[in-house]
C-alpha positions in Angstrom: 82.5 -153.8 -153.7 79.1 -153.4 -152.0 78.2 -150.4 -149.8 78.1 -152.8 -146.8 81.7 -154.1 -147.6 82.9 -150.5 -147.9 81.3 -149.7 -144.5 83.1 -152.7 -142.9 86.4 -151.6 -144.5 86.0 -148.1 -143.2 85.3 -149.5 -139.7 88.5 -151.6 -139.9 90.4 -148.6 -141.2 89.1 -146.5 -138.4 90.0 -149.2 -135.9 93.6 -149.3 -137.1 94.0 -145.5 -137.4 92.6 -144.8 -133.9 94.3 -147.8 -132.2 96.8 -147.3 -129.3 100.2 -148.9 -129.6 99.0 -151.9 -127.6 96.0 -152.3 -129.8 98.2 -152.1 -132.9 100.3 -154.9 -131.6 97.2 -157.1 -131.2 96.1 -156.1 -134.7 99.5 -157.0 -136.1 99.4 -160.4 -134.4 96.0 -161.1 -135.9 97.2 -159.9 -139.3 100.3 -162.1 -139.2 98.1 -165.1 -138.2 95.7 -164.6 -141.0 98.5 -164.1 -143.5 100.0 -167.5 -142.4 96.6 -169.0 -143.3 96.8 -167.4 -146.7 94.2 -164.8 -146.0 94.2 -161.0 -145.4 93.0 -159.2 -142.4 90.5 -157.4 -144.6 89.1 -160.6 -146.0 88.7 -162.2 -142.6 87.1 -159.0 -141.2 84.7 -158.8 -144.1 83.8 -162.5 -144.0 83.4 -162.9 -140.2 80.4 -161.4 -138.6 81.9 -162.2 -135.2 84.9 -159.9 -136.0 82.8 -157.0 -137.4 81.6 -156.0 -133.9 84.5 -157.4 -131.9 86.6 -155.0 -130.0 90.3 -155.4 -130.5 90.7 -155.2 -126.8 89.2 -158.7 -126.4 91.8 -161.5 -126.3 92.4 -163.3 -129.5 92.1 -167.0 -129.2 94.5 -169.2 -131.1 93.1 -172.4 -132.6 
């Protein structure tokens, strides 16, 4: 794992650990959706530059 990947994982960990109950529900919805696509939340977070800086408070769009 590269230092940049570690940094992104820490950001995601911090996001989850500091989330309110409403934000945790949104994170869980996103996580469930990514799992249904055969991915993990961490993989999607690392691979998507749009998610790296996205606030969990923004609405999640379903495709």
